[in-house]
C-alpha positions as CSV (number, residue, x, y, z in Angstrom):
1,X,-27.7,12.3,-43.4
2,X,-30.2,9.9,-41.7
3,X,-32.9,11.0,-39.3
4,X,-31.4,9.0,-36.3
5,X,-28.1,10.9,-36.6
6,X,-29.9,14.2,-36.7
7,X,-31.9,13.2,-33.6
8,X,-28.7,12.1,-31.8
9,X,-27.1,15.5,-32.5
10,X,-30.2,17.3,-31.3
11,X,-30.1,15.4,-28.1
12,X,-26.4,16.1,-27.7
13,X,-27.0,19.8,-28.2
14,X,-29.8,19.9,-25.6
15,X,-27.5,18.1,-23.1
16,X,-24.6,20.4,-23.8
17,X,-26.8,23.5,-23.4
18,X,-27.9,22.3,-20.0
19,X,-24.2,22.4,-19.1
20,X,-24.3,19.7,-16.4
21,X,-21.8,16.9,-17.0
22,X,-23.3,14.4,-14.4
23,X,-26.8,14.7,-15.9
24,X,-25.5,14.3,-19.4
25,X,-23.6,11.1,-18.5
26,X,-26.7,9.7,-16.8
27,X,-28.8,10.4,-19.9
28,X,-26.2,8.8,-22.2
29,X,-26.1,5.6,-20.0
30,X,-29.9,5.5,-20.0
31,X,-29.8,5.7,-23.8
32,X,-27.2,2.9,-23.9
33,X,-29.5,0.6,-21.8
34,X,-32.7,1.4,-23.7
35,X,-31.4,1.5,-27.3
36,X,-27.8,0.6,-28.1
37,X,-24.2,1.4,-27.3
38,X,-23.8,2.7,-30.9
39,X,-26.5,5.3,-30.5
40,X,-25.2,6.3,-27.1
41,X,-21.7,6.6,-28.6
42,X,-23.0,8.9,-31.4
43,X,-24.6,11.2,-28.9
44,X,-21.4,11.1,-26.8
45,X,-19.3,12.1,-29.8
46,X,-21.6,15.0,-30.8
47,X,-21.6,16.1,-27.1
48,X,-17.8,16.0,-26.9
49,X,-17.5,18.1,-30.0
50,X,-20.1,20.6,-28.9
51,X,-18.4,21.2,-25.6
52,X,-15.0,21.3,-27.2
53,X,-16.1,23.9,-29.7
54,X,-17.8,25.8,-26.9
55,X,-14.5,26.3,-24.9
56,X,-15.4,23.7,-22.3
57,X,-12.2,21.5,-22.5
58,X,-12.7,19.5,-19.3
59,X,-16.3,18.7,-20.1
60,X,-15.3,17.7,-23.6
61,X,-12.7,15.3,-22.2
62,X,-15.2,13.7,-19.9
63,X,-17.6,13.1,-22.8
64,X,-14.7,11.8,-24.9
65,X,-13.7,9.3,-22.1
66,X,-17.3,8.1,-22.0
67,X,-17.3,7.7,-25.8
68,X,-14.1,5.7,-25.6
69,X,-15.8,3.4,-23.1
70,X,-18.7,2.9,-25.5
71,X,-16.5,2.6,-28.6
72,X,-13.1,1.2,-27.6
73,X,-10.4,2.1,-30.1
74,X,-12.2,5.3,-31.1
75,X,-9.5,7.9,-32.1
76,X,-11.3,10.5,-34.2
77,X,-12.7,12.6,-31.3
78,X,-9.6,12.8,-29.1
79,X,-7.7,14.0,-32.1
80,X,-10.4,16.6,-32.9
81,X,-10.1,18.0,-29.3
82,X,-6.3,18.0,-29.5
83,X,-6.4,20.0,-32.8
84,X,-8.6,22.6,-31.0
85,X,-6.6,22.9,-27.8
86,X,-3.1,21.6,-28.1
87,X,-0.2,23.7,-29.3
88,X,0.1,23.9,-33.1
89,X,3.7,22.9,-32.6
90,X,5.0,21.5,-29.4
91,X,7.6,23.1,-27.2
92,X,11.0,21.5,-27.8
93,X,11.7,18.6,-25.5
94,X,14.8,20.4,-24.2
95,X,12.7,23.4,-23.2
96,X,14.2,25.2,-20.2
97,X,12.5,25.9,-16.9
98,X,12.7,29.6,-17.7
99,X,10.9,29.1,-21.1
100,X,8.2,27.0,-19.4
101,X,7.8,29.7,-16.7
102,X,7.3,32.3,-19.4
103,X,4.7,30.1,-21.1
104,X,2.8,29.6,-17.8
105,X,2.8,33.3,-17.1
106,X,0.8,33.8,-20.3
107,X,-2.1,31.7,-18.9
108,X,-4.8,33.3,-16.8
109,X,-4.1,33.9,-13.1
110,X,-7.5,32.4,-12.1
111,X,-8.6,28.8,-12.7
112,X,-9.7,28.5,-16.3
113,X,-11.4,25.5,-17.8
114,X,-10.0,26.4,-21.2
115,X,-6.3,27.2,-20.6
116,X,-5.6,24.1,-18.5
117,X,-1.8,24.2,-18.4
118,X,-1.0,20.5,-18.5
119,X,-3.1,20.1,-21.6
120,X,-2.8,23.4,-23.4
121,X,1.0,23.5,-23.4
122,X,1.4,20.1,-25.1
123,X,1.6,19.1,-28.7
124,X,-1.1,17.0,-30.2
125,X,0.4,13.5,-29.7
126,X,1.1,14.2,-26.0
127,X,-2.3,15.8,-25.6
128,X,-4.1,12.7,-26.9
129,X,-1.9,10.5,-24.7
130,X,-2.7,12.6,-21.6
131,X,-6.4,12.5,-22.5
132,X,-6.2,8.7,-22.6
133,X,-4.3,8.6,-19.3
134,X,-6.8,10.5,-17.1
135,X,-9.8,8.8,-15.5
136,X,-13.2,10.3,-14.7
137,X,-14.2,10.1,-11.0
138,X,-17.5,11.1,-9.3
139,X,-17.6,12.2,-5.6
140,X,-20.7,12.8,-3.5
141,X,-21.1,15.6,-1.0
142,X,-19.0,15.0,2.1
143,X,-16.8,12.3,0.6
144,X,-13.2,13.7,0.3
145,X,-11.3,13.6,-3.0
146,X,-8.1,13.9,-1.0
147,X,-7.6,13.8,2.7
148,X,-4.9,15.7,4.7
149,X,-2.2,13.4,6.0
150,X,-2.9,10.6,3.5
151,X,-0.2,9.6,1.1
152,X,-0.8,11.4,-2.2
153,X,-0.4,9.6,-5.6
154,X,-2.7,11.6,-8.0
155,X,-3.5,15.1,-9.2
156,X,-7.0,16.2,-10.1
157,X,-8.9,18.6,-12.5
158,X,-12.3,19.7,-11.2
159,X,-14.8,19.4,-14.1
160,X,-18.0,20.0,-12.2
161,X,-18.9,20.9,-8.7
162,X,-17.0,22.6,-5.9
163,X,-14.5,21.5,-3.3
164,X,-13.8,23.1,0.1
165,X,-10.2,23.1,1.0
166,X,-9.5,22.3,4.7
167,X,-6.1,22.4,6.6
168,X,-6.7,21.2,10.1
169,X,-3.8,19.0,11.2
170,X,-0.9,20.2,13.3
171,X,-2.6,23.6,13.8
172,X,-2.2,24.6,10.2
173,X,-5.2,26.8,10.2
174,X,-8.8,27.1,9.1
175,X,-10.4,26.6,5.7
176,X,-8.8,28.0,2.6
177,X,-10.5,29.2,-0.6
178,X,-12.5,26.5,-2.5
179,X,-11.5,24.6,-5.6
180,X,-13.9,25.7,-8.4
181,X,-14.7,24.3,-11.8
182,X,-11.6,24.3,-13.9
183,X,-9.4,24.1,-10.8
184,X,-6.3,21.9,-10.5
185,X,-5.2,20.4,-7.2
186,X,-3.0,17.7,-5.8
187,X,-0.3,18.2,-8.4
188,X,2.7,18.0,-6.0
189,X,1.9,14.2,-5.6
190,X,3.1,13.7,-9.1
191,X,6.7,14.8,-8.5
192,X,7.2,13.8,-4.8
193,X,5.9,11.2,-2.4
194,X,4.5,12.5,0.9
195,X,1.3,13.2,2.8
196,X,-1.4,15.5,1.5
197,X,-1.2,19.0,2.9
198,X,-5.0,19.6,2.8
199,X,-8.4,17.9,2.5
200,X,-10.6,18.7,-0.5
201,X,-14.2,18.0,0.4
202,X,-17.0,18.3,-2.2
203,X,-19.7,20.7,-1.0
204,X,-21.9,19.4,-3.9
205,X,-21.7,16.3,-6.1
206,X,-18.6,16.7,-8.1
207,X,-16.8,15.2,-11.1
208,X,-13.0,15.2,-11.5
209,X,-10.4,14.0,-13.9
210,X,-7.6,12.0,-12.1
211,X,-4.1,11.6,-13.3
212,X,-2.2,9.1,-11.1
213,X,1.5,9.2,-10.5
214,X,1.9,5.8,-12.2
215,X,0.2,7.0,-15.4
216,X,2.1,10.3,-15.2
217,X,5.4,8.4,-15.0
218,X,4.5,6.4,-18.1
219,X,3.6,9.6,-20.0
220,X,6.8,11.3,-18.9
221,X,8.8,8.5,-20.3
222,X,7.2,8.8,-23.7
223,X,6.9,12.6,-23.6
224,X,9.7,14.1,-21.4
225,X,8.1,17.6,-21.8
226,X,5.1,16.4,-19.8
227,X,7.4,16.0,-16.8
228,X,9.0,19.5,-17.3
229,X,5.6,21.2,-17.6
230,X,4.3,19.6,-14.4
231,X,7.4,20.6,-12.5
232,X,7.2,24.2,-13.9
233,X,3.5,24.3,-13.0
234,X,4.1,23.0,-9.5
235,X,6.9,25.6,-9.0
236,X,4.6,28.5,-10.2
237,X,1.7,27.4,-8.1
238,X,3.8,27.0,-5.0
239,X,5.5,30.3,-5.5
240,X,2.3,32.1,-6.3
241,X,0.6,30.7,-3.2
242,X,3.6,31.6,-1.0
243,X,3.7,35.2,-2.3
244,X,-0.1,35.6,-2.0
245,X,-0.6,34.1,1.5
246,X,2.6,34.4,3.5
247,X,2.8,37.4,5.8
248,X,6.3,38.0,4.7
249,X,5.2,39.0,1.2
250,X,2.0,40.8,2.1
251,X,3.3,44.2,1.1
252,X,3.9,43.2,-2.5
253,X,1.7,44.4,-5.3
254,X,0.2,42.0,-7.8
255,X,2.8,42.8,-10.5
256,X,5.6,42.5,-8.0
257,X,4.3,39.1,-7.0
258,X,4.2,38.0,-10.7
259,X,7.7,39.2,-11.2
260,X,9.3,37.5,-8.2
261,X,7.3,34.4,-8.6
262,X,9.6,33.4,-11.4
263,X,12.7,33.8,-9.2
264,X,11.7,30.8,-6.9
265,X,13.2,27.4,-7.6
266,X,11.3,24.2,-6.6
267,X,13.8,21.6,-5.3
268,X,13.4,18.1,-4.1
269,X,15.6,17.2,-1.2
270,X,16.6,13.6,-0.2
271,X,16.3,12.5,3.4
272,X,19.6,13.3,5.2
273,X,20.6,16.0,2.6
274,X,22.1,19.2,4.0
275,X,20.6,22.5,2.8
276,X,22.6,25.0,4.9
277,X,26.0,24.5,6.6
278,X,26.9,26.4,9.7
279,X,29.8,28.8,9.2
280,X,29.3,29.1,5.4
281,X,27.6,32.0,3.6
282,X,23.9,31.4,3.0
283,X,22.9,31.0,-0.6
284,X,19.2,31.9,-0.4
285,X,15.9,32.0,1.5
286,X,14.1,28.7,1.9
287,X,10.4,27.8,2.4
288,X,9.7,24.2,3.4
289,X,6.8,23.1,1.2
290,X,6.8,19.4,2.1
291,X,8.6,17.3,4.6
292,X,10.5,18.1,7.8
293,X,14.0,19.5,8.5
294,X,16.1,19.9,11.7
295,X,18.5,22.8,12.3
296,X,21.6,21.9,14.4
297,X,23.9,24.2,16.4
298,X,27.5,23.2,15.7
299,X,29.7,23.5,18.8
300,X,33.5,24.3,18.5
301,X,34.3,20.6,19.1
302,X,32.1,19.6,16.1
303,X,29.3,18.2,18.2
304,X,25.7,19.2,17.3
305,X,22.7,20.2,19.3
306,X,19.3,19.9,17.5
307,X,17.2,23.1,17.5
308,X,13.4,23.7,17.0
309,X,12.1,21.5,14.2
310,X,11.2,23.1,10.9
311,X,7.8,22.1,9.5
312,X,5.9,22.8,6.3
313,X,5.4,26.5,5.8
314,X,8.5,27.5,7.8
315,X,11.0,29.9,6.3
316,X,14.8,29.5,7.0
317,X,18.1,30.9,5.8
318,X,17.0,34.5,6.4
319,X,19.5,35.3,9.2
320,X,22.6,34.9,7.0
321,X,21.0,37.0,4.2
322,X,19.8,39.8,6.4
323,X,22.9,40.2,8.5
324,X,25.3,39.2,5.7
325,X,27.0,36.7,8.1
326,X,27.7,33.0,7.9
327,X,24.9,30.6,8.5
328,X,24.2,30.1,12.2
329,X,22.9,26.5,12.1
330,X,23.3,23.5,9.8
331,X,19.9,22.4,8.4
332,X,19.3,18.8,7.2
333,X,16.2,17.1,5.8
334,X,14.8,14.5,8.1
335,X,12.6,13.0,5.4
336,X,12.3,13.4,1.6
337,X,11.3,17.1,1.3
338,X,10.4,19.8,-1.2
339,X,11.5,23.4,-0.7
340,X,11.1,26.7,-2.6
341,X,14.3,28.6,-2.8
342,X,14.8,32.3,-3.5
343,X,18.5,32.8,-4.4
344,X,20.6,35.5,-2.7
345,X,20.7,37.9,-5.6
346,X,16.8,37.8,-6.0
347,X,16.4,38.1,-2.3
348,X,18.6,41.2,-2.1
349,X,16.7,42.8,-5.0
350,X,13.3,42.0,-3.3
351,X,14.2,43.0,0.2
352,X,15.9,46.3,-0.8
353,X,12.7,47.4,-2.7
354,X,10.4,46.3,0.2
355,X,11.5,47.8,3.6
356,X,8.4,46.3,5.3
357,X,9.4,42.8,4.2
358,X,12.8,43.3,5.5
359,X,11.3,44.4,8.9
360,X,9.2,41.3,9.1
361,X,12.3,39.1,8.3
362,X,14.3,41.0,10.9
363,X,11.7,40.3,13.5
364,X,11.6,36.6,12.5
365,X,15.4,36.4,12.7
366,X,15.4,38.0,16.2
367,X,12.8,35.5,17.4
368,X,14.7,32.6,16.0
369,X,18.0,33.7,17.5
370,X,16.2,34.1,20.9
371,X,14.7,30.6,20.7
372,X,18.1,29.2,19.8
373,X,19.7,30.9,22.7
374,X,17.1,29.5,25.1
375,X,17.4,26.0,23.8
376,X,21.2,26.1,24.1
377,X,21.0,27.5,27.6
378,X,18.5,24.8,28.7
379,X,20.8,22.1,27.2
């Protein structure tokens, strides 16, 4: 082994031990300018392997992407990383949503830069294809990665830095918890079009990996399991967030939340589609995740009167479930929407075991019935 290779590995080790991705990339680019692309590539490969073996998957991917820029056509290092992190054998392409949910439950509850679901649940070929598909992006402090209200078309993995999450439009509320290193955000943009629900603002210079919807679509055509994993991940994240933050579920213990998280179904709804029909028995409790829906009171002659608009975060369908009566209003999607649905059997199990949740729902139902009565009287 020649002395230059030893020095390159020593430099890579020093860069890896400092642990800062941005500084390491700057040093590699300085080396490229002052010596050669080949020497910079050698350092980059050693750095990617060091981080990969040290359980820093996202950092390793960034170093690998820089290596592939320096040495187009390089395949050795992506395969090395895939052998460390991808599943030994991939899930079957026909894997059910339930199986994927069970797999996701095995991953850590908190953000983890090692067990990144979209990578760690794939086989090696799909893992390498995903690694090739993501792009490295750098954001300075105060420059948003995503902006609330903008159309979303990418998901992101936070490699280095920190992002404050802000929800300010339409009175949605104050700042939420931050995105930390290893965090994933923006994933809903891969499976549905629509505006971003929050702003992610870097509070320090930050590096992310971006997967666009266009690249995701290409990946899903080659590896259908990628699409199923993303949908299962979106469902779990949405259900977990709902159970953790919505006042309706505040009385649930951690294990109860984990149990009932699996019961929610994530559904895309086309504009104009009907979710509930007045006079029919309700089939579940709905939470509007994205989009906008309008409930209608149906008069005996068949005419309809629109009621208070349903916006993101609103719950509906509870009156029929609580009172065991037919649905009181027809609900249609005004625009393409996404809902979380808790089916009637799961709802009955949950509400019977949680009297406080049932009380909250009863209060919500009373307030909604009162608003409906006022609107109809005014009309």
